[in-house]
C-alpha positions in Angstrom: 115.5 155.6 35.0 113.7 152.2 35.4 114.5 150.0 38.7 115.9 147.4 35.9 118.2 150.0 34.4 119.1 151.1 37.8 119.9 147.6 38.8 121.6 146.7 35.6 123.9 149.8 35.8 124.7 148.7 39.5 125.8 145.0 38.5 128.0 146.4 35.5 129.5 149.1 37.6 130.0 146.4 40.9 131.2 143.6 38.4 131.6 144.5 34.7 129.6 143.4 31.8 131.1 140.3 30.6 131.8 138.0 33.8 129.3 135.4 34.9 128.9 135.9 38.6 127.6 133.1 41.1 124.2 133.9 42.8 126.0 134.1 45.8 127.8 137.5 44.6 124.2 139.0 45.6 125.2 138.4 49.2 128.5 140.2 49.3 128.9 143.5 51.0 129.8 145.6 47.8 126.9 144.2 45.9 124.4 145.4 48.6 126.5 148.8 48.8 125.6 149.1 45.0 122.6 148.4 45.1 121.7 150.6 48.4 123.7 153.4 46.1 121.3 152.7 43.1 117.8 152.0 45.0 118.8 154.8 47.5 118.1 152.7 50.3 120.2 151.9 53.2 122.2 148.3 52.6 121.1 147.3 55.9 117.3 146.9 54.7 118.5 145.1 51.6 118.0 141.5 51.8 119.5 138.9 49.4 116.3 137.6 48.8 115.1 140.7 47.6 118.0 141.2 45.2 117.5 137.5 44.0 113.9 138.7 43.3 115.4 142.0 41.3 117.7 139.2 39.6 114.6 136.9 38.5 112.6 140.3 37.4 115.8 141.4 35.6 116.0 138.1 33.9 112.4 138.1 32.9 113.0 141.6 31.6 115.4 140.0 29.4 118.2 142.0 30.8 120.0 139.0 32.4 121.3 135.5 31.1 120.7 132.8 34.0 122.6 129.3 33.9 121.1 127.1 36.4 123.9 124.8 38.5 125.5 122.1 37.0 126.7 118.6 38.6 128.2 119.7 42.3 127.4 123.6 41.8 125.2 125.1 44.4 123.8 128.2 42.4 122.9 129.5 39.7 125.2 132.3 37.4 123.8 135.3 36.3 125.4 138.2 33.9 124.0 141.1 31.8 123.0 140.4 28.4 125.1 142.3 25.7 122.6 145.0 24.4 121.1 143.8 20.9 122.5 145.3 17.9 120.1 147.0 15.4 118.7 144.5 13.3 120.4 144.6 9.6 117.7 145.2 6.9 118.2 141.6 5.6 116.7 140.4 9.3 113.6 143.5 9.0 112.8 141.5 5.6 112.9 138.0 6.8 110.6 139.3 9.8 108.3 140.5 7.6 108.3 137.3 5.4 108.0 135.0 8.8 104.5 137.1 9.5 103.7 136.5 6.2 104.1 132.9 6.3 102.3 132.8 9.6 99.3 134.4 8.2 99.4 132.5 5.1 99.4 129.1 7.4 96.6 130.5 10.1 94.6 131.3 6.4 95.2 127.8 5.3 94.1 126.4 8.6 90.9 128.4 8.6 89.6 127.5 5.4 90.4 123.6 6.0 88.6 123.8 9.4 85.7 125.5 7.5 85.8 122.8 4.9 86.1 119.8 6.7 84.2 121.0 9.6 87.0 119.4 12.3 89.5 121.3 14.2 92.3 119.3 13.2 93.6 119.4 9.6 96.3 117.7 8.1 99.7 119.4 7.7 100.0 118.1 4.2 96.7 120.2 3.2 98.0 123.4 5.0 101.2 122.9 3.2 99.2 122.5 -0.2 96.8 125.4 0.6 99.3 128.0 1.7 102.5 127.5 -0.7 104.6 127.9 2.4 107.6 125.7 2.6 107.0 122.5 4.7 109.9 123.3 7.2 108.6 126.7 7.9 105.2 124.8 8.7 106.6 122.7 10.9 108.3 125.2 13.0 105.4 127.0 13.3 103.3 124.2 14.4 106.1 123.1 16.7 105.9 126.5 18.0 102.3 126.3 18.8 102.4 123.6 20.2 105.1 124.3 22.7 103.3 127.6 23.7 100.1 125.4 24.2 98.0 127.3 21.4 97.5 124.4 19.1 97.9 120.9 19.6 99.5 118.4 17.3 97.4 115.0 16.4 98.8 111.7 15.4 95.6 110.6 13.6 96.1 107.1 12.0 99.3 106.7 10.4 97.8 103.5 8.4 94.9 105.3 6.9 97.3 108.5 5.7 98.2 108.9 2.3 101.8 108.9 1.2 101.7 112.9 1.0 100.0 113.0 4.5 102.9 111.2 5.8 105.6 112.9 3.9 104.6 116.0 5.7 104.2 114.4 9.1 106.1 116.5 11.7 108.3 114.0 13.7 108.8 115.0 17.6 110.4 113.0 20.0 110.2 109.7 17.8 106.6 110.2 17.2 104.8 111.4 13.8 102.3 114.1 13.8 99.9 114.3 10.9 97.5 116.6 11.9 97.3 120.0 14.1 94.3 121.8 15.8 93.1 124.4 18.2 92.5 123.1 21.7 88.8 124.1 21.5 
């Protein structure tokens, strides 16, 4: 059993699965006792910062949900995530479609980049060449820009054609006509 599973089990046994816990719960004696037992370490050797680091690790591993402090609250809250239900067959089909759409978008981007010799290409051209829904292209472009894998470009709105303007993605009031790799 991994440390993540051991700590998740200790949290569930100590506090239950569904309750939101303030981070201060980590300082309580029964938390240290539960972790002590789960980690086979004396409770006196477990520090609150060690427990916070474990909680952060559980969050990074996707085992916990965390809510940052709001208003006058002083500490974040956390709870165990419910185990994910097996994906229904429709969801698997949608995942395959999403993967196929991304392949079509990337292929269209590559062809257009090669044809134009520019790293930024119009979203409208990707739409025409890939035959993927514009909403899907917008979601893909926004996701890639958010992950800093691609960058969105404004280009010159006054020189853009109607189809290029219609295919633009609008984020925070700014219209982006193109997308391109960072290098």
